[in-house]
PAROSE-607594 format. One record per residue (C-alpha): residue in three letters; x, y, z; residue number from 1. Coordinates in pm, whole numbers, plus 50000, padded with zeros to 5 digits. Layout:
% residues N
<node type="ALA" px="X" py="Y" pz="Z" seq="NUM"/>
...
END
This chain:
% residues 380
<node type="MET" px="68548" py="23600" pz="02766" seq="1"/>
<node type="GLY" px="68885" py="23728" pz="02936" seq="2"/>
<node type="MET" px="68943" py="23550" pz="03211" seq="3"/>
<node type="PHE" px="69109" py="23232" pz="03333" seq="4"/>
<node type="GLU" px="68984" py="22995" pz="03538" seq="5"/>
<node type="ILE" px="69122" py="22883" pz="03834" seq="6"/>
<node type="LYS" px="69068" py="22642" pz="04174" seq="7"/>
<node type="TYR" px="69055" py="22813" pz="04525" seq="8"/>
<node type="GLU" px="69374" py="22498" pz="04578" seq="9"/>
<node type="ASP" px="69566" py="22665" pz="04337" seq="10"/>
<node type="LEU" px="69611" py="23042" pz="04414" seq="11"/>
<node type="THR" px="69945" py="23017" pz="04607" seq="12"/>
<node type="VAL" px="70125" py="22753" pz="04365" seq="13"/>
<node type="MET" px="69967" py="23018" pz="04108" seq="14"/>
<node type="ILE" px="70133" py="23309" pz="04292" seq="15"/>
<node type="LYS" px="70449" py="23168" pz="04300" seq="16"/>
<node type="HIS" px="70516" py="23068" pz="03970" seq="17"/>
<node type="ILE" px="70436" py="23379" pz="03848" seq="18"/>
<node type="THR" px="70665" py="23587" pz="04106" seq="19"/>
<node type="GLU" px="70925" py="23331" pz="04027" seq="20"/>
<node type="LEU" px="70942" py="23547" pz="03680" seq="21"/>
<node type="LYS" px="71259" py="23639" pz="03595" seq="22"/>
<node type="PRO" px="71328" py="24044" pz="03457" seq="23"/>
<node type="ARG" px="71528" py="23968" pz="03162" seq="24"/>
<node type="VAL" px="71241" py="23755" pz="03075" seq="25"/>
<node type="ALA" px="70978" py="23949" pz="03140" seq="26"/>
<node type="ILE" px="71090" py="24206" pz="02902" seq="27"/>
<node type="SER" px="71022" py="23994" pz="02606" seq="28"/>
<node type="LEU" px="70643" py="23971" pz="02752" seq="29"/>
<node type="LEU" px="70376" py="24218" pz="02708" seq="30"/>
<node type="PRO" px="70465" py="24463" pz="03026" seq="31"/>
<node type="GLY" px="70283" py="24408" pz="03314" seq="32"/>
<node type="LEU" px="70190" py="24062" pz="03166" seq="33"/>
<node type="PRO" px="70134" py="23877" pz="03553" seq="34"/>
<node type="SER" px="69920" py="24201" pz="03663" seq="35"/>
<node type="TYR" px="69678" py="24117" pz="03363" seq="36"/>
<node type="ILE" px="69663" py="23745" pz="03449" seq="37"/>
<node type="ILE" px="69568" py="23797" pz="03776" seq="38"/>
<node type="PHE" px="69358" py="24031" pz="03738" seq="39"/>
<node type="MET" px="69176" py="23799" pz="03489" seq="40"/>
<node type="CYS" px="69210" py="23533" pz="03761" seq="41"/>
<node type="VAL" px="69027" py="23843" pz="03965" seq="42"/>
<node type="ARG" px="68720" py="23847" pz="03720" seq="43"/>
<node type="TYR" px="68678" py="23492" pz="03719" seq="44"/>
<node type="THR" px="68641" py="23489" pz="04124" seq="45"/>
<node type="ASP" px="68381" py="23795" pz="04076" seq="46"/>
<node type="TYR" px="68226" py="23581" pz="03778" seq="47"/>
<node type="ILE" px="68114" py="23319" pz="04012" seq="48"/>
<node type="ASN" px="68066" py="23554" pz="04299" seq="49"/>
<node type="HIS" px="68301" py="23365" pz="04511" seq="50"/>
<node type="GLU" px="68442" py="23619" pz="04757" seq="51"/>
<node type="ARG" px="68648" py="23413" pz="04995" seq="52"/>
<node type="MET" px="68836" py="23345" pz="04695" seq="53"/>
<node type="LEU" px="68884" py="23685" pz="04551" seq="54"/>
<node type="GLN" px="69012" py="23788" pz="04912" seq="55"/>
<node type="ALA" px="69279" py="23441" pz="04900" seq="56"/>
<node type="LEU" px="69381" py="23593" pz="04576" seq="57"/>
<node type="MET" px="69478" py="23935" pz="04643" seq="58"/>
<node type="LEU" px="69593" py="23856" pz="05011" seq="59"/>
<node type="ILE" px="69796" py="23568" pz="04876" seq="60"/>
<node type="TYR" px="69938" py="23802" pz="04553" seq="61"/>
<node type="ASN" px="70041" py="24115" pz="04822" seq="62"/>
<node type="LYS" px="70224" py="23844" pz="05055" seq="63"/>
<node type="ALA" px="70430" py="23702" pz="04811" seq="64"/>
<node type="VAL" px="70561" py="24032" pz="04652" seq="65"/>
<node type="ASN" px="70612" py="24163" pz="05027" seq="66"/>
<node type="ARG" px="70793" py="23857" pz="05109" seq="67"/>
<node type="LEU" px="71016" py="23858" pz="04755" seq="68"/>
<node type="ILE" px="71084" py="24247" pz="04752" seq="69"/>
<node type="ARG" px="71184" py="24237" pz="05164" seq="70"/>
<node type="ARG" px="71432" py="23946" pz="05015" seq="71"/>
<node type="ARG" px="71576" py="24086" pz="04744" seq="72"/>
<node type="MET" px="71559" py="24432" pz="04833" seq="73"/>
<node type="ASN" px="71909" py="24608" pz="04663" seq="74"/>
<node type="ASP" px="71793" py="24365" pz="04347" seq="75"/>
<node type="LEU" px="71643" py="24716" pz="04153" seq="76"/>
<node type="GLU" px="71551" py="24550" pz="03793" seq="77"/>
<node type="LEU" px="71318" py="24305" pz="04000" seq="78"/>
<node type="CYS" px="71174" py="24612" pz="04241" seq="79"/>
<node type="VAL" px="71086" py="24762" pz="03896" seq="80"/>
<node type="LEU" px="70881" py="24447" pz="03766" seq="81"/>
<node type="TRP" px="70653" py="24434" pz="04058" seq="82"/>
<node type="LEU" px="70662" py="24798" pz="04117" seq="83"/>
<node type="SER" px="70521" py="24798" pz="03694" seq="84"/>
<node type="ASN" px="70302" py="24506" pz="03815" seq="85"/>
<node type="THR" px="70156" py="24602" pz="04144" seq="86"/>
<node type="VAL" px="70045" py="24937" pz="03969" seq="87"/>
<node type="ARG" px="69928" py="24773" pz="03627" seq="88"/>
<node type="LEU" px="69701" py="24584" pz="03840" seq="89"/>
<node type="ILE" px="69575" py="24864" pz="04047" seq="90"/>
<node type="HIS" px="69476" py="25036" pz="03706" seq="91"/>
<node type="ASN" px="69329" py="24741" pz="03564" seq="92"/>
<node type="LEU" px="69108" py="24720" pz="03915" seq="93"/>
<node type="LYS" px="69022" py="25091" pz="03848" seq="94"/>
<node type="GLN" px="68948" py="25018" pz="03510" seq="95"/>
<node type="TYR" px="68727" py="24768" pz="03546" seq="96"/>
<node type="SER" px="68565" py="24865" pz="03804" seq="97"/>
<node type="GLY" px="68204" py="24979" pz="03661" seq="98"/>
<node type="GLU" px="68263" py="25321" pz="03815" seq="99"/>
<node type="PRO" px="68231" py="25575" pz="03530" seq="100"/>
<node type="HIS" px="68513" py="25814" pz="03562" seq="101"/>
<node type="PHE" px="68731" py="25469" pz="03498" seq="102"/>
<node type="ALA" px="68556" py="25387" pz="03163" seq="103"/>
<node type="LYS" px="68555" py="25679" pz="02979" seq="104"/>
<node type="GLU" px="68828" py="25549" pz="02735" seq="105"/>
<node type="ASN" px="68672" py="25165" pz="02793" seq="106"/>
<node type="THR" px="68541" py="24974" pz="02450" seq="107"/>
<node type="GLN" px="68247" py="24824" pz="02484" seq="108"/>
<node type="THR" px="68353" py="24526" pz="02515" seq="109"/>
<node type="GLN" px="68573" py="24623" pz="02842" seq="110"/>
<node type="ASN" px="68227" py="24763" pz="02975" seq="111"/>
<node type="GLU" px="68120" py="24442" pz="02935" seq="112"/>
<node type="GLN" px="68366" py="24251" pz="03132" seq="113"/>
<node type="CYS" px="68385" py="24503" pz="03433" seq="114"/>
<node type="LEU" px="68304" py="24325" pz="03732" seq="115"/>
<node type="LYS" px="67915" py="24260" pz="03850" seq="116"/>
<node type="ASN" px="67966" py="24168" pz="04223" seq="117"/>
<node type="PHE" px="68230" py="24294" pz="04431" seq="118"/>
<node type="ASP" px="68374" py="24666" pz="04548" seq="119"/>
<node type="LEU" px="68761" py="24621" pz="04480" seq="120"/>
<node type="SER" px="68824" py="24962" pz="04653" seq="121"/>
<node type="ASP" px="68986" py="24827" pz="04922" seq="122"/>
<node type="PHE" px="69243" py="24618" pz="04778" seq="123"/>
<node type="ARG" px="69322" py="24914" pz="04565" seq="124"/>
<node type="LEU" px="69467" py="25117" pz="04862" seq="125"/>
<node type="LEU" px="69608" py="24745" pz="04961" seq="126"/>
<node type="MET" px="69809" py="24752" pz="04629" seq="127"/>
<node type="SER" px="69832" py="25137" pz="04666" seq="128"/>
<node type="ASP" px="70017" py="25034" pz="05024" seq="129"/>
<node type="LEU" px="70266" py="24766" pz="04820" seq="130"/>
<node type="ALA" px="70318" py="24993" pz="04508" seq="131"/>
<node type="ILE" px="70448" py="25282" pz="04766" seq="132"/>
<node type="TRP" px="70690" py="25096" pz="04947" seq="133"/>
<node type="ILE" px="70845" py="24918" pz="04613" seq="134"/>
<node type="PHE" px="70882" py="25271" pz="04498" seq="135"/>
<node type="GLN" px="71032" py="25457" pz="04847" seq="136"/>
<node type="ASN" px="71273" py="25121" pz="04832" seq="137"/>
<node type="ILE" px="71351" py="25167" pz="04416" seq="138"/>
<node type="MET" px="71435" py="25496" pz="04550" seq="139"/>
<node type="LYS" px="71660" py="25403" pz="04824" seq="140"/>
<node type="THR" px="71859" py="25202" pz="04599" seq="141"/>
<node type="MET" px="71918" py="25410" pz="04365" seq="142"/>
<node type="GLU" px="72035" py="25705" pz="04584" seq="143"/>
<node type="ASP" px="72256" py="25487" pz="04784" seq="144"/>
<node type="LYS" px="72445" py="25425" pz="04418" seq="145"/>
<node type="LEU" px="72357" py="25808" pz="04309" seq="146"/>
<node type="GLN" px="72566" py="25892" pz="04700" seq="147"/>
<node type="PRO" px="72922" py="25876" pz="04592" seq="148"/>
<node type="LEU" px="72914" py="26049" pz="04264" seq="149"/>
<node type="ALA" px="72695" py="26367" pz="04329" seq="150"/>
<node type="VAL" px="72965" py="26584" pz="04481" seq="151"/>
<node type="PRO" px="73248" py="26474" pz="04230" seq="152"/>
<node type="ALA" px="72998" py="26546" pz="03944" seq="153"/>
<node type="ILE" px="72830" py="26877" pz="04044" seq="154"/>
<node type="LEU" px="73089" py="27035" pz="04263" seq="155"/>
<node type="GLU" px="73468" py="26878" pz="04152" seq="156"/>
<node type="HIS" px="73378" py="26836" pz="03788" seq="157"/>
<node type="GLU" px="73599" py="27061" pz="03624" seq="158"/>
<node type="ALA" px="73540" py="27095" pz="03247" seq="159"/>
<node type="ILE" px="73593" py="27443" pz="03179" seq="160"/>
<node type="SER" px="73984" py="27473" pz="03141" seq="161"/>
<node type="GLY" px="74177" py="27772" pz="03190" seq="162"/>
<node type="LEU" px="73987" py="27922" pz="03503" seq="163"/>
<node type="THR" px="74186" py="27985" pz="03817" seq="164"/>
<node type="VAL" px="74231" py="27728" pz="04086" seq="165"/>
<node type="PRO" px="74208" py="27862" pz="04426" seq="166"/>
<node type="ARG" px="74462" py="27923" pz="04641" seq="167"/>
<node type="GLY" px="74478" py="27687" pz="04930" seq="168"/>
<node type="ARG" px="74485" py="27387" pz="04669" seq="169"/>
<node type="SER" px="74847" py="27252" pz="04514" seq="170"/>
<node type="ALA" px="74863" py="27256" pz="04174" seq="171"/>
<node type="SER" px="74961" py="26853" pz="04207" seq="172"/>
<node type="VAL" px="74667" py="26732" pz="04393" seq="173"/>
<node type="THR" px="74415" py="26897" pz="04149" seq="174"/>
<node type="THR" px="74623" py="26715" pz="03835" seq="175"/>
<node type="ALA" px="74587" py="26391" pz="04041" seq="176"/>
<node type="SER" px="74267" py="26416" pz="04068" seq="177"/>
<node type="THR" px="74190" py="26511" pz="03799" seq="178"/>
<node type="PRO" px="74077" py="26193" pz="03577" seq="179"/>
<node type="VAL" px="73879" py="26052" pz="03872" seq="180"/>
<node type="ILE" px="73681" py="26374" pz="03865" seq="181"/>
<node type="LYS" px="73634" py="26425" pz="03509" seq="182"/>
<node type="LYS" px="73517" py="26087" pz="03511" seq="183"/>
<node type="ALA" px="73214" py="26096" pz="03785" seq="184"/>
<node type="LEU" px="72997" py="26326" pz="03567" seq="185"/>
<node type="ASP" px="73002" py="26066" pz="03255" seq="186"/>
<node type="GLU" px="72933" py="25831" pz="03597" seq="187"/>
<node type="LEU" px="72678" py="26028" pz="03718" seq="188"/>
<node type="LEU" px="72478" py="26081" pz="03341" seq="189"/>
<node type="ALA" px="72554" py="25730" pz="03274" seq="190"/>
<node type="GLN" px="72410" py="25616" pz="03584" seq="191"/>
<node type="LEU" px="72056" py="25820" pz="03523" seq="192"/>
<node type="THR" px="72047" py="25656" pz="03201" seq="193"/>
<node type="SER" px="72092" py="25324" pz="03316" seq="194"/>
<node type="PHE" px="71798" py="25388" pz="03572" seq="195"/>
<node type="HIS" px="71584" py="25596" pz="03311" seq="196"/>
<node type="ARG" px="71589" py="25273" pz="03055" seq="197"/>
<node type="LEU" px="71524" py="24981" pz="03375" seq="198"/>
<node type="LEU" px="71184" py="25218" pz="03443" seq="199"/>
<node type="SER" px="71133" py="25241" pz="03075" seq="200"/>
<node type="ILE" px="71195" py="24874" pz="02952" seq="201"/>
<node type="HIS" px="70951" py="24716" pz="03242" seq="202"/>
<node type="GLY" px="70669" py="24988" pz="03108" seq="203"/>
<node type="ILE" px="70665" py="25186" pz="03440" seq="204"/>
<node type="ASP" px="70448" py="25443" pz="03355" seq="205"/>
<node type="PRO" px="70558" py="25791" pz="03215" seq="206"/>
<node type="GLU" px="70429" py="25984" pz="03511" seq="207"/>
<node type="LEU" px="70589" py="25780" pz="03743" seq="208"/>
<node type="ILE" px="70886" py="25782" pz="03621" seq="209"/>
<node type="CYS" px="70889" py="26170" pz="03624" seq="210"/>
<node type="GLN" px="70836" py="26118" pz="03992" seq="211"/>
<node type="PHE" px="71100" py="25916" pz="04006" seq="212"/>
<node type="PHE" px="71346" py="26177" pz="03872" seq="213"/>
<node type="LYS" px="71175" py="26493" pz="04014" seq="214"/>
<node type="GLN" px="71306" py="26318" pz="04407" seq="215"/>
<node type="VAL" px="71654" py="26210" pz="04229" seq="216"/>
<node type="PHE" px="71722" py="26577" pz="04115" seq="217"/>
<node type="TYR" px="71590" py="26658" pz="04485" seq="218"/>
<node type="PHE" px="71848" py="26463" pz="04619" seq="219"/>
<node type="LEU" px="72150" py="26579" pz="04368" seq="220"/>
<node type="CYS" px="72081" py="26918" pz="04511" seq="221"/>
<node type="ALA" px="72078" py="26872" pz="04847" seq="222"/>
<node type="SER" px="72366" py="26682" pz="04859" seq="223"/>
<node type="SER" px="72589" py="26886" pz="04622" seq="224"/>
<node type="LEU" px="72430" py="27221" pz="04810" seq="225"/>
<node type="ASN" px="72500" py="27063" pz="05183" seq="226"/>
<node type="ASN" px="72819" py="27024" pz="05081" seq="227"/>
<node type="LEU" px="72914" py="27355" pz="04894" seq="228"/>
<node type="LEU" px="72789" py="27476" pz="05239" seq="229"/>
<node type="LEU" px="73051" py="27346" pz="05444" seq="230"/>
<node type="ARG" px="73379" py="27360" pz="05220" seq="231"/>
<node type="LYS" px="73491" py="27704" pz="05159" seq="232"/>
<node type="GLU" px="73738" py="27563" pz="04895" seq="233"/>
<node type="PHE" px="73494" py="27559" pz="04656" seq="234"/>
<node type="CYS" px="73332" py="27939" pz="04735" seq="235"/>
<node type="HIS" px="73490" py="28143" pz="04468" seq="236"/>
<node type="TRP" px="73349" py="28256" pz="04116" seq="237"/>
<node type="SER" px="73547" py="28040" pz="03902" seq="238"/>
<node type="LYS" px="73401" py="27740" pz="04107" seq="239"/>
<node type="GLY" px="73053" py="27895" pz="04070" seq="240"/>
<node type="MET" px="73062" py="27894" pz="03691" seq="241"/>
<node type="GLN" px="73218" py="27566" pz="03679" seq="242"/>
<node type="ILE" px="72898" py="27417" pz="03886" seq="243"/>
<node type="ARG" px="72660" py="27585" pz="03660" seq="244"/>
<node type="TYR" px="72837" py="27449" pz="03337" seq="245"/>
<node type="ASN" px="72825" py="27119" pz="03552" seq="246"/>
<node type="LEU" px="72413" py="27131" pz="03635" seq="247"/>
<node type="SER" px="72348" py="27237" pz="03259" seq="248"/>
<node type="HIS" px="72445" py="26892" pz="03163" seq="249"/>
<node type="LEU" px="72196" py="26721" pz="03419" seq="250"/>
<node type="GLU" px="71913" py="26991" pz="03252" seq="251"/>
<node type="GLN" px="72038" py="26871" pz="02904" seq="252"/>
<node type="TRP" px="72032" py="26509" pz="02982" seq="253"/>
<node type="ALA" px="71659" py="26542" pz="03092" seq="254"/>
<node type="ARG" px="71513" py="26699" pz="02811" seq="255"/>
<node type="GLU" px="71684" py="26410" pz="02569" seq="256"/>
<node type="GLN" px="71518" py="26169" pz="02793" seq="257"/>
<node type="LYS" px="71193" py="26376" pz="02699" seq="258"/>
<node type="LEU" px="71136" py="26397" pz="03106" seq="259"/>
<node type="GLN" px="70867" py="26680" pz="03015" seq="260"/>
<node type="ASP" px="70789" py="26783" pz="03364" seq="261"/>
<node type="GLN" px="70924" py="27144" pz="03502" seq="262"/>
<node type="LYS" px="70919" py="27043" pz="03872" seq="263"/>
<node type="ILE" px="71199" py="26741" pz="03770" seq="264"/>
<node type="PHE" px="71424" py="27103" pz="03682" seq="265"/>
<node type="GLU" px="71280" py="27339" pz="03956" seq="266"/>
<node type="MET" px="71455" py="27076" pz="04186" seq="267"/>
<node type="LEU" px="71797" py="27223" pz="04101" seq="268"/>
<node type="ALA" px="71677" py="27589" pz="04138" seq="269"/>
<node type="PRO" px="71883" py="27585" pz="04513" seq="270"/>
<node type="ILE" px="72195" py="27466" pz="04389" seq="271"/>
<node type="ILE" px="72164" py="27687" pz="04053" seq="272"/>
<node type="GLN" px="72085" py="27996" pz="04257" seq="273"/>
<node type="ALA" px="72411" py="27933" pz="04496" seq="274"/>
<node type="SER" px="72619" py="27865" pz="04153" seq="275"/>
<node type="GLN" px="72485" py="28215" pz="04012" seq="276"/>
<node type="LEU" px="72517" py="28373" pz="04364" seq="277"/>
<node type="LEU" px="72929" py="28306" pz="04354" seq="278"/>
<node type="GLN" px="72939" py="28462" pz="03982" seq="279"/>
<node type="ALA" px="72693" py="28761" pz="04106" seq="280"/>
<node type="ARG" px="72894" py="29113" pz="04125" seq="281"/>
<node type="LYS" px="72832" py="29220" pz="04494" seq="282"/>
<node type="THR" px="72839" py="29586" pz="04570" seq="283"/>
<node type="ASP" px="72550" py="29755" pz="04696" seq="284"/>
<node type="ALA" px="72425" py="29831" pz="04377" seq="285"/>
<node type="ASP" px="72326" py="29457" pz="04350" seq="286"/>
<node type="VAL" px="72137" py="29411" pz="04694" seq="287"/>
<node type="ASP" px="71803" py="29410" pz="04488" seq="288"/>
<node type="SER" px="71881" py="29172" pz="04203" seq="289"/>
<node type="VAL" px="72108" py="28960" pz="04430" seq="290"/>
<node type="ALA" px="71829" py="28944" pz="04689" seq="291"/>
<node type="GLU" px="71550" py="28845" pz="04379" seq="292"/>
<node type="MET" px="71800" py="28570" pz="04218" seq="293"/>
<node type="CYS" px="71826" py="28352" pz="04519" seq="294"/>
<node type="SER" px="71447" py="28301" pz="04590" seq="295"/>
<node type="ASP" px="71500" py="27922" pz="04642" seq="296"/>
<node type="LEU" px="71754" py="27955" pz="04863" seq="297"/>
<node type="THR" px="71744" py="28089" pz="05233" seq="298"/>
<node type="PRO" px="71811" py="28343" pz="05392" seq="299"/>
<node type="ASN" px="72064" py="28137" pz="05644" seq="300"/>
<node type="GLN" px="72228" py="27984" pz="05297" seq="301"/>
<node type="ILE" px="72311" py="28309" pz="05094" seq="302"/>
<node type="VAL" px="72465" py="28438" pz="05416" seq="303"/>
<node type="LYS" px="72702" py="28132" pz="05480" seq="304"/>
<node type="LEU" px="72769" py="28157" pz="05085" seq="305"/>
<node type="LEU" px="72848" py="28513" pz="05133" seq="306"/>
<node type="ASN" px="73073" py="28470" pz="05420" seq="307"/>
<node type="LEU" px="73268" py="28133" pz="05285" seq="308"/>
<node type="TYR" px="73323" py="28349" pz="04948" seq="309"/>
<node type="THR" px="73676" py="28370" pz="04890" seq="310"/>
<node type="PRO" px="73837" py="28560" pz="04583" seq="311"/>
<node type="ALA" px="74048" py="28355" pz="04376" seq="312"/>
<node type="ASP" px="74320" py="28599" pz="04362" seq="313"/>
<node type="ASP" px="74414" py="28926" pz="04423" seq="314"/>
<node type="LEU" px="74222" py="29104" pz="04206" seq="315"/>
<node type="GLU" px="73917" py="29069" pz="04407" seq="316"/>
<node type="ALA" px="73814" py="29125" pz="04720" seq="317"/>
<node type="ARG" px="73613" py="28985" pz="05016" seq="318"/>
<node type="VAL" px="73258" py="29030" pz="04995" seq="319"/>
<node type="PRO" px="73208" py="29366" pz="05213" seq="320"/>
<node type="GLU" px="73020" py="29287" pz="05551" seq="321"/>
<node type="VAL" px="72825" py="29603" pz="05485" seq="322"/>
<node type="PHE" px="72746" py="29407" pz="05154" seq="323"/>
<node type="ILE" px="72599" py="29097" pz="05361" seq="324"/>
<node type="GLU" px="72396" py="29326" pz="05613" seq="325"/>
<node type="LYS" px="72207" py="29497" pz="05350" seq="326"/>
<node type="ILE" px="72159" py="29184" pz="05165" seq="327"/>
<node type="GLN" px="72025" py="29020" pz="05557" seq="328"/>
<node type="LEU" px="71756" py="29366" pz="05567" seq="329"/>
<node type="ARG" px="71666" py="29288" pz="05260" seq="330"/>
<node type="LEU" px="71532" py="28973" pz="05288" seq="331"/>
<node type="LYS" px="71365" py="29004" pz="05573" seq="332"/>
<node type="GLU" px="71171" py="29298" pz="05404" seq="333"/>
<node type="GLN" px="71134" py="29048" pz="05142" seq="334"/>
<node type="ARG" px="70998" py="28745" pz="05312" seq="335"/>
<node type="SER" px="70722" py="28766" pz="05532" seq="336"/>
<node type="LYS" px="70824" py="28445" pz="05665" seq="337"/>
<node type="THR" px="71179" py="28402" pz="05755" seq="338"/>
<node type="GLU" px="71313" py="28083" pz="05656" seq="339"/>
<node type="SER" px="71635" py="27913" pz="05956" seq="340"/>
<node type="THR" px="71752" py="27665" pz="05746" seq="341"/>
<node type="LEU" px="72067" py="27573" pz="05642" seq="342"/>
<node type="LEU" px="72112" py="27274" pz="05511" seq="343"/>
<node type="MET" px="71875" py="27077" pz="05290" seq="344"/>
<node type="ASP" px="71704" py="26744" pz="05426" seq="345"/>
<node type="THR" px="71834" py="26453" pz="05204" seq="346"/>
<node type="LYS" px="71581" py="26258" pz="05336" seq="347"/>
<node type="PHE" px="71278" py="26398" pz="05228" seq="348"/>
<node type="THR" px="71049" py="26261" pz="05006" seq="349"/>
<node type="PHE" px="70753" py="26327" pz="04767" seq="350"/>
<node type="SER" px="70432" py="26235" pz="04790" seq="351"/>
<node type="ILE" px="70363" py="25970" pz="04567" seq="352"/>
<node type="ASP" px="70116" py="25932" pz="04313" seq="353"/>
<node type="PHE" px="69949" py="25712" pz="04067" seq="354"/>
<node type="PRO" px="69774" py="25841" pz="03791" seq="355"/>
<node type="PHE" px="69490" py="25639" pz="03643" seq="356"/>
<node type="ASN" px="69656" py="25505" pz="03334" seq="357"/>
<node type="PRO" px="69364" py="25270" pz="03166" seq="358"/>
<node type="SER" px="69507" py="25015" pz="02921" seq="359"/>
<node type="SER" px="69381" py="24973" pz="02550" seq="360"/>
<node type="ILE" px="69485" py="24577" pz="02580" seq="361"/>
<node type="ARG" px="69221" py="24311" pz="02495" seq="362"/>
<node type="LEU" px="69193" py="24077" pz="02785" seq="363"/>
<node type="GLU" px="69074" py="23815" pz="02524" seq="364"/>
<node type="ASP" px="69398" py="23814" pz="02361" seq="365"/>
<node type="ILE" px="69601" py="23725" pz="02637" seq="366"/>
<node type="GLU" px="69726" py="23346" pz="02620" seq="367"/>
<node type="ILE" px="70001" py="23259" pz="02904" seq="368"/>
<node type="PRO" px="70331" py="23225" pz="02756" seq="369"/>
<node type="PRO" px="70481" py="22836" pz="02847" seq="370"/>
<node type="VAL" px="70738" py="23006" pz="03024" seq="371"/>
<node type="LEU" px="70529" py="23066" pz="03321" seq="372"/>
<node type="ASN" px="70415" py="22741" pz="03385" seq="373"/>
<node type="LEU" px="70073" py="22836" pz="03471" seq="374"/>
<node type="PRO" px="69898" py="22483" pz="03360" seq="375"/>
<node type="MET" px="69640" py="22524" pz="03630" seq="376"/>
<node type="LEU" px="69464" py="22807" pz="03437" seq="377"/>
<node type="LYS" px="69174" py="22767" pz="03182" seq="378"/>
<node type="LYS" px="69124" py="23043" pz="02914" seq="379"/>
<node type="ILE" px="68748" py="23054" pz="02940" seq="380"/>
END
């Protein structure tokens, strides 16, 4: 019948044993197995029409996962494991709700296994709030790990040899820091790969993985652009080339991971345009093209970069004030609403969505492995 019989007094012990599951053990099991087991217990409470038991099951799970994450907030893999299970539980509650728009891909058996007595939409909201909170915690941990790598990897890394070193920076300083800087881009890409692998092996939905990396790329862009706007020694032609080259590695990485959502790539637009602005010609004839090229930068950011621009050698002139004035005028004409922001908000977060992802797993085929220690459950 695709359900597990459980006694009311065993609910707390069952959830305790399930939430003791180690991530390294979980990856050897069916992704989301705890969520299927819990849902099969939900089906049993629906089958016997025991509303109080159903409510207790949902609330005990919510409280146990909440307490676990609070206790081990910095354990990235543990948080990913319980995000995966909580989101899968939401999908199960929808797929077997009996609502027609969630049953489009159901088999006849799955439709027969839909809940008969209870509407769990309120509990879906409860689980959704829990999942959003876990997502945000994972995101903060990721950003903390990326923070020390962003500027060295994107702004300081110099992969193109032979470009002019700006005046004011001694050769000895540059030489001494080069190995560290070179290593930073490799470390950043390795860290991103580690995040992606962790999300994938625990069965996080592809759409949700894209949301993670959309936020990650926004953070990397904001961190590097803000630093660029505050560091005059980076604002010259050759550094613009270096930055663009470094960013191309991030774009290539995303393509290799098959992160197809175009919004992920769009997150890098401001820092890419800043690097292009440093490389662009800055004569009166270029006012229109420069203004058009910098569509994702605010007027304040464009003007700041132009004022910071420092020629790398005597063959190049500073940006004429008249050019900056003309750019300001053109931007005022082009943009109906003038955005006054200078620094990007590194704390900004996008709204989180959990697109419905039904499962083809047959509930009646699910067995409980001994490692979960759940003898109190009886398969019906």
